[in-house]
Every structure is written in C-alpha cells, then in structure tokens.
C-alpha positions as a Markdown table, in Angstrom:
| # | Residue | x | y | z |
|---|---|---|---|---|
| 1 | Met | 15.5 | -10.4 | -7.0 |
| 2 | Lys | 12.2 | -8.5 | -6.4 |
| 3 | Arg | 9.8 | -9.6 | -9.1 |
| 4 | Ile | 7.1 | -7.0 | -10.0 |
| 5 | Trp | 4.9 | -6.3 | -13.0 |
| 6 | Arg | 5.4 | -2.6 | -12.8 |
| 7 | Ser | 5.6 | 0.1 | -10.3 |
| 8 | Phe | 3.5 | 3.2 | -9.5 |
| 9 | Val | 5.9 | 6.1 | -10.0 |
| 10 | Ala | 5.3 | 9.8 | -9.3 |
| 11 | Pro | 3.0 | 11.3 | -9.9 |
| 12 | Leu | 0.0 | 9.0 | -9.6 |
| 13 | Trp | -2.5 | 11.8 | -10.1 |
| 14 | Ala | -2.4 | 15.6 | -10.2 |
| 15 | Leu | -5.9 | 16.3 | -8.9 |
| 16 | Ala | -7.3 | 19.8 | -8.5 |
| 17 | Phe | -11.0 | 19.0 | -8.2 |
| 18 | Val | -13.2 | 16.1 | -7.2 |
| 19 | Cys | -16.8 | 15.8 | -8.5 |
| 20 | Ala | -19.0 | 14.3 | -5.8 |
| 21 | Trp | -22.5 | 13.5 | -7.1 |
| 22 | Gly | -25.1 | 11.0 | -6.1 |
| 23 | Asp | -28.5 | 9.9 | -7.4 |
| 24 | Asp | -31.8 | 11.3 | -6.0 |
| 25 | Glu | -35.0 | 9.3 | -6.1 |
| 26 | Ser | -36.1 | 10.8 | -9.4 |
| 27 | Gly | -32.9 | 9.6 | -11.1 |
| 28 | Gly | -31.3 | 13.0 | -11.3 |
| 29 | Leu | -27.9 | 14.0 | -10.0 |
| 30 | Val | -27.6 | 15.9 | -6.7 |
| 31 | Pro | -24.5 | 17.0 | -4.9 |
| 32 | Ala | -23.2 | 14.4 | -2.4 |
| 33 | Ala | -22.5 | 15.5 | 1.2 |
| 34 | Val | -19.3 | 17.4 | 1.5 |
| 35 | Ile | -17.4 | 17.3 | 4.7 |
| 36 | Glu | -15.8 | 20.2 | 6.5 |
| 37 | Arg | -12.2 | 20.9 | 5.7 |
| 38 | Pro | -9.9 | 19.0 | 8.1 |
| 39 | Ser | -7.6 | 21.1 | 10.2 |
| 40 | Leu | -4.5 | 19.2 | 8.9 |
| 41 | Phe | -4.9 | 21.1 | 5.6 |
| 42 | Asp | -3.6 | 24.1 | 7.4 |
| 43 | Asp | -0.7 | 22.3 | 9.2 |
| 44 | Pro | 2.6 | 23.8 | 8.1 |
| 45 | His | 3.9 | 20.2 | 7.7 |
| 46 | Phe | 1.1 | 19.1 | 5.4 |
| 47 | Phe | 2.5 | 17.8 | 2.1 |
| 48 | Ala | -0.3 | 15.8 | 0.5 |
| 49 | Val | -3.5 | 13.8 | 1.1 |
| 50 | Ser | -4.5 | 10.5 | -0.3 |
| 51 | Val | -8.2 | 10.1 | -1.1 |
| 52 | Val | -9.9 | 6.8 | -1.8 |
| 53 | Asp | -13.2 | 7.1 | -3.6 |
| 54 | His | -16.0 | 5.1 | -2.0 |
| 55 | Asp | -17.5 | 4.0 | -5.3 |
| 56 | Thr | -14.5 | 3.2 | -7.4 |
| 57 | Gln | -12.0 | 2.4 | -4.6 |
| 58 | Asp | -9.4 | 4.4 | -6.6 |
| 59 | Tyr | -6.6 | 6.4 | -5.0 |
| 60 | Arg | -5.9 | 10.0 | -5.6 |
| 61 | Phe | -2.7 | 11.7 | -4.3 |
| 62 | Val | -3.4 | 15.4 | -3.9 |
| 63 | Arg | -0.5 | 17.7 | -3.1 |
| 64 | Ala | -0.9 | 20.6 | -0.8 |
| 65 | Glu | -0.9 | 23.2 | -3.6 |
| 66 | His | -4.0 | 21.6 | -5.1 |
| 67 | Ala | -5.9 | 20.9 | -1.8 |
| 68 | Asp | -7.8 | 24.2 | -1.7 |
| 69 | Thr | -10.1 | 23.1 | -4.5 |
| 70 | Leu | -10.6 | 19.5 | -3.3 |
| 71 | Leu | -14.2 | 18.6 | -2.3 |
| 72 | Leu | -14.2 | 15.8 | 0.3 |
| 73 | Thr | -17.3 | 13.6 | 0.6 |
| 74 | Ala | -18.2 | 12.0 | 3.9 |
| 75 | Asp | -17.7 | 8.5 | 2.5 |
| 76 | Ala | -14.2 | 9.1 | 1.1 |
| 77 | Arg | -11.2 | 7.7 | 3.1 |
| 78 | Leu | -8.4 | 10.1 | 3.7 |
| 79 | Phe | -4.8 | 9.7 | 4.6 |
| 80 | Phe | -2.5 | 12.7 | 5.3 |
| 81 | His | 1.2 | 12.8 | 4.4 |
| 82 | Leu | 3.3 | 15.2 | 6.5 |
| 83 | Arg | 6.8 | 16.4 | 5.8 |
| 84 | Ala | 9.2 | 15.9 | 8.7 |
| 85 | Val | 12.3 | 18.2 | 8.7 |
| 86 | Ala | 14.2 | 16.0 | 11.1 |
| 87 | Ala | 13.9 | 12.5 | 12.7 |
| 88 | Ala | 14.0 | 14.0 | 16.2 |
| 89 | Ser | 10.7 | 15.9 | 15.5 |
| 90 | Ala | 9.0 | 13.3 | 13.3 |
| 91 | Ala | 7.5 | 11.3 | 16.2 |
| 92 | Glu | 5.5 | 14.3 | 17.3 |
| 93 | Leu | 4.0 | 14.7 | 13.9 |
| 94 | Leu | 2.6 | 11.2 | 14.0 |
| 95 | Gln | 0.5 | 12.0 | 17.1 |
| 96 | His | -2.6 | 13.1 | 15.2 |
| 97 | Ser | -4.9 | 10.5 | 16.7 |
| 98 | Glu | -8.1 | 12.0 | 15.2 |
| 99 | Thr | -7.2 | 11.0 | 11.7 |
| 100 | Arg | -4.9 | 8.8 | 9.6 |
| 101 | Val | -1.5 | 10.4 | 9.4 |
| 102 | Ser | 2.1 | 9.5 | 8.5 |
| 103 | Leu | 5.2 | 10.8 | 6.9 |
| 104 | Val | 5.7 | 11.4 | 3.2 |
| 105 | Ser | 9.3 | 10.2 | 3.5 |
| 106 | Ile | 11.5 | 8.7 | 6.1 |
| 107 | Pro | 13.7 | 11.6 | 7.5 |
| 108 | Ser | 17.1 | 11.5 | 6.0 |
| 109 | Asp | 18.8 | 11.7 | 9.4 |
| 110 | Ile | 17.0 | 8.7 | 11.0 |
| 111 | Asn | 20.3 | 6.9 | 11.4 |
| 112 | Gln | 21.4 | 9.5 | 13.9 |
| 113 | Leu | 18.8 | 8.3 | 16.4 |
| 114 | Pro | 19.5 | 5.7 | 19.0 |
| 115 | Val | 18.7 | 2.2 | 17.7 |
| 116 | Ala | 15.6 | 1.8 | 19.8 |
| 117 | Asp | 14.2 | 5.3 | 18.7 |
| 118 | Lys | 15.1 | 4.6 | 15.0 |
| 119 | Lys | 13.2 | 1.3 | 15.0 |
| 120 | Ser | 10.2 | 2.9 | 16.9 |
| 121 | Leu | 10.0 | 5.8 | 14.4 |
| 122 | Phe | 10.2 | 3.5 | 11.4 |
| 123 | Phe | 7.5 | 1.2 | 12.7 |
| 124 | Ser | 5.3 | 4.2 | 13.8 |
| 125 | Ala | 5.6 | 5.7 | 10.3 |
| 126 | Leu | 4.8 | 2.5 | 8.4 |
| 127 | Asn | 2.0 | 1.0 | 10.6 |
| 128 | Pro | -0.7 | 3.5 | 9.8 |
| 129 | Ile | 0.1 | 3.4 | 6.1 |
| 130 | Val | -0.2 | -0.4 | 6.1 |
| 131 | Asp | -3.5 | -0.2 | 7.9 |
| 132 | Phe | -4.8 | 2.4 | 5.4 |
| 133 | His | -3.9 | 0.3 | 2.4 |
| 134 | Asn | -5.2 | -2.9 | 4.0 |
| 135 | Arg | -8.5 | -1.2 | 4.8 |
| 136 | Thr | -8.8 | -0.2 | 1.1 |
| 137 | Ile | -8.1 | -3.8 | 0.1 |
| 138 | Leu | -10.8 | -5.0 | 2.4 |
| 139 | Ala | -13.3 | -2.5 | 1.0 |
| 140 | Arg | -12.5 | -3.7 | -2.5 |
| 141 | Arg | -12.9 | -7.3 | -1.3 |
| 142 | Ala | -16.3 | -6.6 | 0.2 |
| 143 | Arg | -17.5 | -4.9 | -3.0 |
| 144 | Leu | -16.4 | -7.9 | -5.0 |
| 145 | Gln | -18.4 | -10.2 | -2.7 |
| 146 | His | -21.6 | -8.3 | -3.4 |
| 147 | Leu | -21.4 | -7.5 | -7.1 |
| 148 | Ser | -24.5 | -7.0 | -9.1 |
| 149 | Asp | -24.7 | -6.9 | -12.9 |
| 150 | Ser | -24.9 | -3.1 | -13.0 |
| 151 | Ala | -22.6 | -1.1 | -15.4 |
| 152 | Ala | -20.7 | 0.3 | -12.4 |
| 153 | Asp | -20.0 | -3.1 | -11.0 |
| 154 | Arg | -18.9 | -4.5 | -14.3 |
| 155 | Thr | -16.5 | -1.6 | -14.7 |
| 156 | Phe | -15.3 | -2.2 | -11.1 |
| 157 | Leu | -14.7 | -5.9 | -11.9 |
| 158 | Gln | -12.8 | -5.0 | -15.1 |
| 159 | Ser | -10.7 | -2.4 | -13.2 |
| 160 | Met | -9.8 | -4.9 | -10.5 |
| 161 | Ser | -8.9 | -7.6 | -13.0 |
| 162 | Glu | -6.5 | -5.3 | -14.7 |
| 163 | His | -5.0 | -3.9 | -11.5 |
| 164 | Tyr | -4.3 | -7.3 | -10.1 |
| 165 | Ala | -3.0 | -8.6 | -13.4 |
| 166 | Leu | -5.4 | -11.6 | -14.1 |
| 167 | Ala | -4.6 | -11.5 | -17.8 |
| 168 | Arg | -0.8 | -11.7 | -17.1 |
| 169 | Ser | -1.2 | -15.0 | -15.3 |
| 170 | Gly | -2.1 | -17.3 | -18.1 |
| 171 | Gly | -4.7 | -15.3 | -20.1 |
| 172 | Pro | -8.3 | -14.3 | -19.3 |
| 173 | Leu | -10.3 | -16.6 | -17.1 |
| 174 | Pro | -13.2 | -18.4 | -18.8 |
| 175 | Thr | -16.1 | -17.1 | -16.6 |
| 176 | Arg | -17.0 | -14.2 | -14.4 |
| 177 | Ser | -17.2 | -16.7 | -11.4 |
| 178 | Asp | -13.6 | -17.8 | -12.2 |
| 179 | Ser | -12.4 | -14.2 | -12.3 |
| 180 | Leu | -14.2 | -13.4 | -9.0 |
| 181 | Arg | -12.7 | -16.5 | -7.3 |
| 182 | Glu | -9.2 | -15.6 | -8.4 |
| 183 | Leu | -9.6 | -11.9 | -7.5 |
| 184 | Leu | -10.7 | -12.8 | -4.0 |
| 185 | Arg | -7.6 | -14.9 | -3.6 |
| 186 | Arg | -5.5 | -11.9 | -4.6 |
| 187 | Ile | -7.4 | -9.0 | -3.0 |
| 188 | Asp | -6.7 | -9.7 | 0.6 |
| 189 | Ile | -4.7 | -8.3 | 3.5 |
| 190 | Ile | -1.0 | -8.4 | 3.8 |
| 191 | Pro | -0.2 | -8.8 | 7.6 |
| 192 | Pro | 1.3 | -5.6 | 9.0 |
| 193 | Ser | 4.1 | -7.6 | 10.7 |
| 194 | Leu | 5.2 | -8.9 | 7.3 |
| 195 | Val | 5.2 | -5.4 | 5.7 |
| 196 | Leu | 7.1 | -3.8 | 8.5 |
| 197 | Ala | 9.7 | -6.6 | 8.7 |
| 198 | Gln | 10.4 | -6.6 | 5.0 |
| 199 | Gly | 10.5 | -2.8 | 4.8 |
| 200 | Ala | 13.1 | -2.8 | 7.6 |
| 201 | Ile | 15.2 | -5.5 | 6.0 |
| 202 | Glu | 15.1 | -4.2 | 2.4 |
| 203 | Ser | 15.6 | -0.5 | 3.3 |
| 204 | Gly | 18.0 | -0.8 | 6.3 |
| 205 | Trp | 15.4 | 0.8 | 8.5 |
| 206 | Gly | 14.8 | 3.5 | 5.9 |
| 207 | Thr | 18.5 | 4.4 | 5.5 |
| 208 | Ser | 19.3 | 2.9 | 2.1 |
| 209 | Arg | 20.0 | 5.1 | -0.9 |
| 210 | Phe | 16.8 | 3.9 | -2.6 |
| 211 | Ala | 14.8 | 4.7 | 0.5 |
| 212 | Arg | 16.3 | 8.2 | 0.8 |
| 213 | Leu | 16.2 | 9.2 | -2.8 |
| 214 | Gly | 13.2 | 7.3 | -4.1 |
| 215 | Asn | 11.0 | 6.4 | -1.1 |
| 216 | Asn | 11.6 | 2.8 | -2.2 |
| 217 | Leu | 11.4 | 0.7 | 1.0 |
| 218 | Phe | 11.2 | -2.8 | -0.6 |
| 219 | Gly | 13.9 | -2.9 | -3.3 |
| 220 | Gln | 11.3 | -2.9 | -6.1 |
| 221 | Arg | 12.5 | -2.6 | -9.7 |
| 222 | Val | 11.2 | -1.2 | -12.9 |
| 223 | Trp | 12.2 | -2.6 | -16.3 |
| 224 | Arg | 10.7 | -0.1 | -18.7 |
| 225 | Lys | 13.1 | 2.7 | -19.6 |
| 226 | Asp | 10.3 | 5.3 | -19.8 |
| 227 | Leu | 9.5 | 4.8 | -16.1 |
| 228 | Gly | 12.9 | 6.2 | -15.0 |
| 229 | Gly | 14.2 | 5.1 | -11.7 |
| 230 | Leu | 17.5 | 4.9 | -9.8 |
| 231 | Gln | 20.4 | 2.9 | -11.1 |
| 232 | Ala | 21.8 | 0.3 | -8.8 |
| 233 | Glu | 25.3 | 1.0 | -7.7 |
| 234 | Gly | 27.8 | -1.3 | -9.5 |
| 235 | Ala | 25.1 | -2.4 | -12.0 |
| 236 | Thr | 25.7 | 0.0 | -14.9 |
| 237 | Glu | 24.7 | -2.6 | -17.4 |
| 238 | Ala | 21.6 | -3.8 | -15.6 |
| 239 | Arg | 18.3 | -3.8 | -17.5 |
| 240 | Phe | 16.4 | -2.7 | -14.5 |
| 241 | Arg | 16.3 | 0.4 | -12.3 |
| 242 | Leu | 15.0 | 0.8 | -8.7 |
| 243 | Ala | 11.6 | 2.3 | -8.7 |
| 244 | Val | 11.0 | 5.9 | -7.4 |
| 245 | Tyr | 7.9 | 6.8 | -5.5 |
| 246 | Glu | 6.2 | 10.0 | -4.6 |
| 247 | Ser | 5.8 | 8.8 | -1.0 |
| 248 | Ile | 6.6 | 5.9 | 1.2 |
| 249 | Ser | 2.9 | 5.2 | 1.1 |
| 250 | Ala | 3.0 | 4.7 | -2.6 |
| 251 | Ser | 6.0 | 2.3 | -2.1 |
| 252 | Val | 3.9 | 0.2 | 0.4 |
| 253 | Arg | 0.9 | 0.2 | -1.9 |
| 254 | Ser | 3.0 | -1.0 | -4.8 |
| 255 | Tyr | 4.7 | -3.7 | -2.7 |
| 256 | Met | 1.4 | -5.0 | -1.4 |
| 257 | Arg | 0.0 | -5.2 | -5.0 |
| 258 | Asn | 3.1 | -7.0 | -6.0 |
| 259 | Leu | 2.6 | -9.7 | -3.4 |
| 260 | Asn | -1.1 | -9.9 | -4.3 |
| 261 | Ser | -0.6 | -10.3 | -8.1 |
| 262 | His | 2.8 | -11.7 | -9.2 |
| 263 | Pro | 3.1 | -15.4 | -9.9 |
| 264 | Ala | 6.3 | -15.6 | -7.8 |
| 265 | Tyr | 4.1 | -15.1 | -4.7 |
| 266 | Ala | 1.3 | -17.5 | -5.6 |
| 267 | Glu | 2.4 | -19.7 | -2.6 |
| 268 | Leu | 1.9 | -16.8 | -0.2 |
| 269 | Arg | -1.6 | -16.2 | -1.6 |
| 270 | Gln | -2.4 | -19.9 | -1.3 |
| 271 | Leu | -1.3 | -20.0 | 2.3 |
| 272 | Arg | -3.5 | -17.0 | 3.1 |
| 273 | Ala | -6.5 | -18.6 | 1.3 |
| 274 | Gln | -6.0 | -21.8 | 3.2 |
| 275 | Ala | -5.9 | -20.0 | 6.5 |
| 276 | Arg | -9.2 | -18.3 | 5.7 |
| 277 | Val | -10.8 | -21.6 | 4.9 |
| 278 | Arg | -9.6 | -23.1 | 8.2 |
| 279 | Gly | -10.7 | -19.9 | 10.1 |
| 280 | Glu | -7.1 | -19.4 | 11.3 |
| 281 | Gly | -5.5 | -16.0 | 11.7 |
| 282 | Val | -3.4 | -14.7 | 8.7 |
| 283 | Thr | 0.0 | -13.8 | 10.2 |
| 284 | Gly | 3.2 | -12.5 | 8.8 |
| 285 | Asp | 5.1 | -15.3 | 10.4 |
| 286 | Ser | 3.0 | -17.9 | 8.5 |
| 287 | Leu | 2.9 | -16.1 | 5.2 |
| 288 | Ala | 6.7 | -15.5 | 5.2 |
| 289 | Ala | 7.0 | -19.0 | 3.8 |
| 290 | Gly | 5.7 | -17.7 | 0.5 |
| 291 | Leu | 8.6 | -15.2 | 0.1 |
| 292 | Val | 11.3 | -17.7 | -0.9 |
| 293 | Arg | 11.4 | -16.1 | -4.4 |
| 294 | Tyr | 11.5 | -12.6 | -3.1 |
| 295 | Ser | 15.3 | -12.8 | -2.6 |
| 296 | Thr | 18.1 | -14.8 | -4.1 |
| 297 | Arg | 18.8 | -15.9 | -0.5 |
| 298 | Gly | 15.7 | -18.0 | -0.5 |
| 299 | Asp | 15.0 | -19.9 | 2.7 |
| 300 | Glu | 17.6 | -17.8 | 4.7 |
| 301 | Tyr | 15.7 | -14.7 | 3.7 |
| 302 | Val | 12.5 | -16.2 | 5.0 |
| 303 | Arg | 14.3 | -17.0 | 8.3 |
| 304 | Asp | 15.5 | -13.3 | 8.5 |
| 305 | Val | 12.0 | -12.0 | 8.0 |
| 306 | Arg | 10.6 | -14.3 | 10.7 |
| 307 | Arg | 13.5 | -13.4 | 13.2 |
| 308 | Leu | 12.7 | -9.7 | 12.8 |
| 309 | Ile | 9.0 | -10.3 | 13.3 |
| 310 | Arg | 9.5 | -12.4 | 16.4 |
| 311 | Gly | 12.4 | -10.3 | 17.8 |
| 312 | Asn | 10.3 | -7.1 | 17.6 |
| 313 | Lys | 7.0 | -8.7 | 18.6 |
| 314 | Leu | 5.3 | -7.5 | 15.5 |
| 315 | Gly | 2.9 | -10.4 | 15.4 |
| 316 | Arg | 0.6 | -8.4 | 17.8 |
| 317 | Leu | -0.2 | -6.1 | 15.0 |
| 318 | Asp | -1.8 | -8.8 | 12.9 |
| 319 | Lys | -4.6 | -10.0 | 15.2 |
| 320 | Gly | -6.7 | -6.8 | 15.1 |
| 321 | Leu | -6.7 | -6.6 | 11.3 |
| 322 | Trp | -7.5 | -10.3 | 10.9 |
| 323 | Glu | -10.5 | -9.9 | 13.2 |
| 324 | Val | -11.8 | -7.0 | 11.1 |
| 325 | Ser | -11.2 | -8.9 | 7.8 |
| 326 | Arg | -13.1 | -12.1 | 8.8 |
C-alpha cells in the first residue's frame, strides 16, 4: 500500500502571466530582468513548461496555450514538457541538450519497443525530471539554511512547514529551530536510482493502466472523493482511487514529497540524515531499506528495488547529485 498525505492533481496552476519585480536601492519596485523567449516555445511538440520561482521556490505549470503571455526572469528555473506521438520518435525529442526537457507522458506504445529500447526510453524520460525536482529541493534546502527574520523568510518557512506536513506528524514543533531541524531532515534529495527503479516497478516501465491514463508512475492513491482519480480494477468498494496527474513530472514530484513527508518513510529520512552526518554518499541502494512500508511485500519489495538498481547500473546516477548537494 502506498501511503501518501494527498496528491497533486491536475491542474496545479493555470497561469497566464508572471509578475517579475525586484527592489531598487531607493526601495521602489523595478521590473526584474526578463529573458529572451526560448526557442522550444515554438516547437510543435511543446505542451507545457514548468517554472520554479527563485524567491518562493513554488512551481507553476504553464500550458502551451498560455505561454505567449509568460514573462520569464533570468533567475527562474524552467523545465519543458513535450508531447511524443509515438515511442519510436520520443528519444529524438529528448535530445535538447541546451535546456531541461522531457515528455509530458510516457508514449502509449512504449511496450512495442524492444526491451532494451523500452528501458532506455523510460530512464531517459525520467532522469531529467528527477534532476529538476532534486535541484529545486536543494534550492529550498539552501534557503532554509540561510533564513533571516524577514517577512519573506517567515512566509517561506511557513510554506515549507505546510508543504512537508510538519503539523501532521504529531503537531506543531515547539520552536523555530526545531522546525528548521526537522525540515532539513525532510527537504533533501531522493537518489535518482531509487526514483527510476521504483517508477519502473510500480508502472511496469510506464505500461500500467494508471501510468497510461493518469501519468501515475508510483501507484499513489488519493482518499478524498473530491480529488477524483482512477478506480483500481477489482476494487469497486475501495475507499481510495489512484491519483491522476497532469504530467509524469507531477507524478515524480508528488512521489518525492511523499517519501520526504509521510511517517511511513521516517526510516528512509533517518538513513539519509545519518549518511550526511558521516559524509557518505546518499544512494538509492542504501535508502531502499526505508521502503519496507511502501509495499505489502515488505522486505521482498526492497530486494526487488535493489535488484533493479544494480541490474541496470543506476547507482552511477547518484554520485553527481550527491556531490552537488554536499
């Protein structure tokens, strides 16, 4: 059973305009630097762009039909989502080395590819997404480590406390220092190898019904009726539904937040924190031990995750991110 607080379901935002203002020396507001429109906005496969604001570290998901009125500042982080018509042509769409790019969905015919090509496409689509979200996590972590007592920083601390569900883990913490300490335990990287391995297992390499119809790569559930979702086959009386996401990126983001906030994965977060204290690398192989409660299969599920990481040599993806995060 996948334990989550809630899921991010479509749409996250419907954004038509971004106000980008900064402070001048006199205390007035001046327009912030606006960057030139990226060429990918004119790509026929362009579906949406994710924008992470430098100050708030909030995500915005902007569909192609709203992109013309979007102002992009130089310090915003962008991620482009492209629509692939078929799996055979999807790999070519991922070759935009000048910017962060992936697919909005796994192509529905991915199972028609040879096994090696299917696995390669799945990993190639997910890896840049995982890196984008991990970089955002690291930016949030860095800001928490340098908080002042400004109104903006107090708002940011409150936002992070809510997003990472501090109040749902035994009530509010007594002091700001306690909150910061716990948030830094939660706001930390999820090794790419772990994300890719679990995504492959949970979605059958992107071929499951929930992956195809709901971009749900990790079997995440929603319990509130107003959030909708897909009904599990053979579970007509179940109180939960499978979450539906606007993109596979949103599914990855929700899954990473889940591991970083739910009590079921406290052991994973403890293992990661201990590795940091010892100066050791944070790897998917080591953190997999904290996934015993992710599946009813318990320890056998952990062994499956580790076998997939080792069998596909995914551990090599973890080293570079760990070096950046130290």
